[in-house]
VOBA-1610 file (N, C-alpha, C; in pm, whole numbers, padded with zeros to 5 digits, always signed):
BEGIN
Met+23440+11410+16950Met+23342+11436+17052Met+23197+11421+16978Glu+23117+11343+17034Glu+22981+11311+16981Glu+22895+11410+17036Thr+22795+11483+16976Thr+22698+11553+17025Thr+22565+11497+17016Arg+22482+11523+17100Arg+22340+11464+17107Arg+22248+11570+17084Ala+22149+11535+16998Ala+22036+11634+16971Ala+21937+11622+17075Ile+21865+11739+17087Ile+21738+11720+17176Ile+21646+11619+17135Ala+21594+11540+17222Ala+21480+11436+17174Ala+21377+11513+17115Pro+21341+11442+16998Pro+21210+11491+16924Pro+21090+11455+17016Arg+20971+11536+16984Arg+20843+11506+17031Arg+20785+11395+16953Ser+20711+11315+17033Ser+20637+11203+16972Ser+20510+11242+16934Ser+20431+11166+16861Ser+20299+11200+16822Ser+20207+11221+16936Leu+20251+11155+17040Leu+20181+11153+17172Leu+20201+11284+17236Gly+20278+11371+17200Gly+20317+11510+17262Gly+20417+11495+17351Gly+20476+11377+17396Gly+20588+11375+17478Gly+20725+11361+17406Phe+20828+11367+17495Phe+20981+11337+17422Phe+20990+11207+17381Val+21060+11170+17303Val+21090+11040+17244Val+21239+11016+17287Pro+21277+10894+17349Pro+21422+10870+17366Pro+21498+10879+17239Glu+21615+10956+17251Glu+21677+10979+17123Glu+21703+10857+17023Asn+21703+10741+17074Asn+21737+10616+16977Asn+21605+10545+16944Leu+21495+10590+17003Leu+21366+10527+16973Leu+21317+10543+16833Glu+21329+10663+16779Glu+21294+10695+16650Glu+21421+10686+16552Ala+21528+10619+16576Ala+21652+10615+16487Ala+21611+10575+16345Arg+21700+10624+16267Arg+21662+10581+16123Arg+21695+10450+16095Gly+21620+10396+15997Gly+21633+10253+15942Gly+21601+10157+16066Ser+21723+10048+16042Ser+21700+09931+16143Ser+21756+09947+16271Glu+21797+10077+16302Glu+21876+10096+16423Glu+21772+10140+16550Lys+21654+10117+16519Lys+21558+10156+16607Lys+21572+10079+16753Gln+21572+10148+16852Gln+21603+10101+16994Gln+21490+10006+17031Glu+21520+09871+17083Glu+21429+09778+17113Glu+21447+09758+17268Trp+21540+09803+17333Trp+21559+09763+17487Trp+21607+09896+17560Ile+21581+09885+17683Ile+21619+09997+17770Ile+21736+09960+17866Asn+21845+10046+17855Asn+21968+10033+17944Asn+21933+10108+18067Val+21889+10048+18178Val+21872+10116+18300Val+21992+10155+18374His+22115+10129+18312His+22250+10180+18385His+22287+10306+18325Glu+22222+10357+18228Glu+22239+10491+18177Glu+22143+10590+18218Pro+22177+10679+18311Pro+22066+10775+18365Pro+21996+10843+18271Tyr+22059+10886+18144Tyr+21987+10961+18043Tyr+21889+10866+17970Glu+21910+10754+17956Glu+21796+10645+17906Glu+21685+10637+18017Leu+21719+10628+18153Leu+21591+10612+18222Leu+21525+10739+18226Arg+21583+10871+18217Arg+21514+11000+18210Arg+21429+10992+18094Asp+21493+10964+17953Asp+21417+10974+17853Asp+21303+10883+17837Trp+21320+10770+17879Trp+21193+10668+17877Trp+21089+10687+17965Ala+21143+10760+18099Ala+21039+10808+18195Ala+20955+10910+18134Ile+21017+11012+18048Ile+20957+11116+17985Ile+20850+11060+17899Tyr+20901+10973+17789Tyr+20841+10902+17706Tyr+20703+10839+17737Phe+20713+10754+17862Phe+20604+10690+17900Phe+20522+10763+18012Ser+20574+10865+18043Ser+20500+10977+18137Ser+20491+10891+18286Val+20607+10833+18320Val+20603+10766+18440Val+20742+10808+18509Ser+20761+10772+18637Ser+20902+10814+18708Ser+21017+10714+18650Arg+21112+10763+18685Arg+21253+10671+18644Arg+21237+10550+18735Met+21184+10549+18855Met+21174+10443+18941Met+21079+10334+18886Lys+20967+10401+18821Lys+20880+10297+18754Lys+20949+10229+18630Ile+21016+10301+18555Ile+21092+10244+18452Ile+21187+10138+18495Ala+21257+10158+18593Ala+21364+10077+18657Ala+21265+09939+18719Glu+21156+09966+18772Glu+21077+09857+18829Glu+21021+09780+18710Ala+20991+09838+18605Ala+20922+09751+18485Ala+21040+09655+18429Val+21147+09715+18423Val+21272+09635+18361Val+21294+09526+18449Met+21288+09544+18580Met+21311+09449+18664Met+21201+09331+18667Ala+21088+09365+18630Ala+20966+09283+18629Ala+20973+09192+18499Val+20995+09254+18379Val+20955+09199+18254Val+21096+09211+18169Gly+21191+09253+18204Gly+21312+09267+18133Gly+21336+09386+18040Pro+21434+09416+17973Pro+21462+09545+17907Pro+21403+09570+17777Met+21318+09483+17727Met+21265+09492+17591Met+21152+09595+17592Val+21160+09697+17509Val+21067+09811+17503Val+20918+09772+17503Glu+20883+09667+17427Glu+20752+09645+17404Glu+20699+09559+17541Asp+20787+09502+17606Asp+20744+09427+17725Asp+20712+09528+17831Val+20809+09638+17837Val+20807+09743+17941Val+20666+09818+17903Lys+20644+09853+17784Lys+20531+09902+17733Lys+20394+09840+17782Arg+20388+09710+17764Arg+20266+09616+17806Arg+20260+09648+17976Tyr+20382+09621+18040Tyr+20394+09617+18180Tyr+20317+09754+18229Leu+20352+09859+18163Leu+20314+09990+18204Leu+20160+10020+18155Gly+20118+09944+18079Gly+19986+09960+18032Gly+19973+10073+17919Lys+20088+10087+17848Lys+20083+10204+17755Lys+20055+10153+17612
//
């Protein structure tokens, strides 16, 4: 059984999705909108609603950098 740690705080003061600051080359580069916990974590990280994350992914695709630009972050 896998356990998940609480997401760490980013330098921006918000929570960071658990895989965003993964060690080494495992840094998460895309958002899976089909996982509720990812929508929640990314919404917290970008300080927007879950619906806004889903809208951004629909508009520009799942890549974090593209979503970041779309959201103006």
